[in-house]
C-alpha positions in Angstrom: -177.9 -114.6 28.5 -177.0 -112.5 25.9 -174.1 -112.3 23.3 -172.6 -109.6 22.7 -169.4 -111.1 21.3 -168.6 -108.9 18.0 -169.2 -112.3 16.0 -172.8 -113.1 17.8 -176.3 -111.4 16.4 -176.1 -108.7 19.2 -172.7 -107.7 18.1 -171.6 -105.1 14.4 -171.3 -107.0 11.4 -167.9 -107.1 10.7 -167.0 -106.5 7.6 -163.3 -106.1 6.6 -161.4 -104.5 4.3 -157.8 -106.1 3.4 -156.3 -102.4 2.5 -152.6 -101.9 1.4 -151.2 -97.9 1.9 -149.3 -97.1 -0.7 -151.8 -98.8 -3.2 -154.0 -96.4 -5.5 -155.9 -98.6 -5.2 -156.9 -98.7 -2.0 -157.2 -94.4 -2.0 -159.9 -95.0 -4.9 -161.6 -96.9 -2.1 -162.0 -94.1 0.4 -165.1 -93.1 -1.1 -166.6 -96.6 -0.5 -165.1 -97.0 2.8 -166.6 -94.1 4.5 -170.2 -94.3 2.3 -170.1 -98.1 4.5 -169.7 -96.5 7.5 -172.6 -94.0 6.8 -174.5 -96.1 6.0 -174.4 -98.4 8.7 -172.8 -96.7 11.1 -172.5 -98.9 15.2 -174.4 -101.7 12.3 -171.1 -102.8 11.4 -168.0 -102.8 12.1 -164.9 -102.2 9.3 -162.0 -103.6 10.3 -158.8 -103.0 8.8 -156.7 -106.1 7.3 -153.4 -106.0 6.3 -152.3 -107.4 2.9 -149.3 -105.1 1.9 -147.8 -106.2 -1.7 -144.1 -107.0 -2.2 -144.1 -105.1 -5.8 -144.5 -102.0 -2.9 -141.6 -101.0 -0.2 -143.2 -98.9 1.6 -146.8 -101.3 2.6 -144.8 -103.2 4.9 -143.9 -100.6 6.9 -147.1 -98.4 6.6 -149.0 -101.2 7.5 -147.8 -101.3 11.1 -147.3 -98.0 11.3 -151.4 -97.9 10.7 -151.4 -100.4 13.2 -149.7 -98.0 15.7 -151.9 -95.5 14.9 -155.0 -98.2 16.0 -153.1 -98.4 19.7 -152.8 -94.0 19.5 -156.6 -94.5 18.7 -156.5 -92.7 15.6 -156.7 -95.7 13.0 -158.5 -95.0 10.5 -157.9 -91.4 10.3 -154.4 -92.1 9.9 -154.9 -95.2 6.9 -156.7 -92.6 5.1 -154.3 -89.5 5.1 -151.9 -91.7 4.5 -153.5 -93.1 1.3 -154.7 -89.2 0.1 -151.1 -89.3 -0.1 -150.0 -92.2 -2.0 -147.2 -90.3 -4.0 -145.5 -89.2 -0.7 -145.4 -92.4 0.8 -143.7 -93.5 -2.7 -141.2 -90.3 -2.6 -140.4 -89.9 0.3 -141.0 -93.7 2.4 -140.7 -94.7 6.6 -140.3 -90.6 7.4 -143.4 -90.1 5.6 -145.9 -92.7 8.4 -144.0 -90.6 11.3 -144.6 -86.2 9.5 -148.1 -87.9 8.9 -148.2 -89.2 12.5 -147.3 -86.3 13.7 -149.3 -84.1 11.5 -152.4 -86.0 12.9 -151.8 -84.9 16.5 -149.7 -88.7 17.0 -146.7 -89.6 19.6 -144.6 -89.0 16.2 -142.0 -90.5 18.2 -143.2 -94.0 19.3 -143.8 -94.1 15.5 -141.0 -93.8 15.1 -139.7 -95.9 17.5 -142.2 -98.6 16.6 -141.6 -98.8 13.1 -138.0 -99.4 14.1 -138.7 -102.1 17.1 -141.5 -104.1 15.3 -143.5 -104.5 17.5 -146.6 -104.8 14.9 -145.0 -107.2 12.2 -146.5 -110.1 13.8 -149.8 -108.3 13.2 -149.1 -107.5 10.0 -147.6 -111.0 9.3 -150.5 -112.3 10.9 -153.3 -110.2 8.5 -151.2 -110.9 5.2 -151.1 -115.2 5.8 -154.6 -115.3 6.9 -155.0 -113.5 3.4 -153.2 -115.8 1.5 -155.4 -118.6 3.2 -158.8 -117.0 2.2 -157.5 -116.6 -1.2 -157.2 -112.5 -1.6 -154.6 -112.0 -4.1 -155.4 -108.0 -4.6 -156.2 -104.9 -2.0 -158.7 -103.4 -2.0 -160.9 -106.8 -1.1 -163.6 -107.0 0.9 -164.9 -110.5 3.7 -168.8 -109.2 3.5 -169.9 -112.3 5.8 -167.2 -115.0 4.4 -167.8 -113.9 1.5 -165.1 -112.5 -0.9 -165.2 -109.2 -3.3 -162.2 -108.5 -4.5 -161.7 -105.2 -5.7 -158.5 -105.2 -6.3 -159.3 -106.9 -10.6 -162.5 -104.1 -10.7 -164.1 -101.4 -7.5 -167.2 -101.5 -10.5 -170.9 -102.0 -8.3 -168.3 -103.1 -5.4 -170.1 -100.5 -3.3 -173.0 -101.6 -4.4 -172.3 -105.8 -4.0 -170.7 -105.2 -0.3 -174.6 -103.3 1.4 -176.5 -106.0 -0.5 -174.8 -108.7 1.4 -174.1 -106.6 4.6 -178.4 -105.5 4.1 -179.5 -108.8 4.0 -176.9 -110.8 6.8 -178.4 -107.0 8.8 -182.4 -108.2 7.7 -181.1 -111.6 8.7 -180.2 -111.5 12.2 -183.5 -108.7 12.9 -185.1 -111.9 12.6 -183.5 -114.2 14.5 
């Protein structure tokens, strides 16, 4: 019987990306996220984890909107679109989140409803609680094979460090 669970050796390596959609540092990190996706393809799953910061008043709604985008099949595309225009989110708030959904061809009305009915609040709350429990204090923060790398303080050399750990884990899996 082969192990095909995502955490098992046959599944992709999971790289958790703790992110906040109103965070300029997370926008800067998009290049790293794209590079990691290109480098690892199907061998690694970059998983969006939410860590809305209190100093950004629209970040909690943005995290819920990202979950709705994920449900509608364009999670990372939506995240990137919002981060690329973080100033618009600062200025316009929740209407901007719905606007971006429409631009991407998602069901904007459903986004609006999701933000009102709070259907994704539990996911965002759970991510935030887990983040706090493992020591996440800022964004972006990466967790690769249980190792936390904090990009909220400095992103210098961060991608290289993520790649170093990911390469080591993937190489070890090959030799099992």
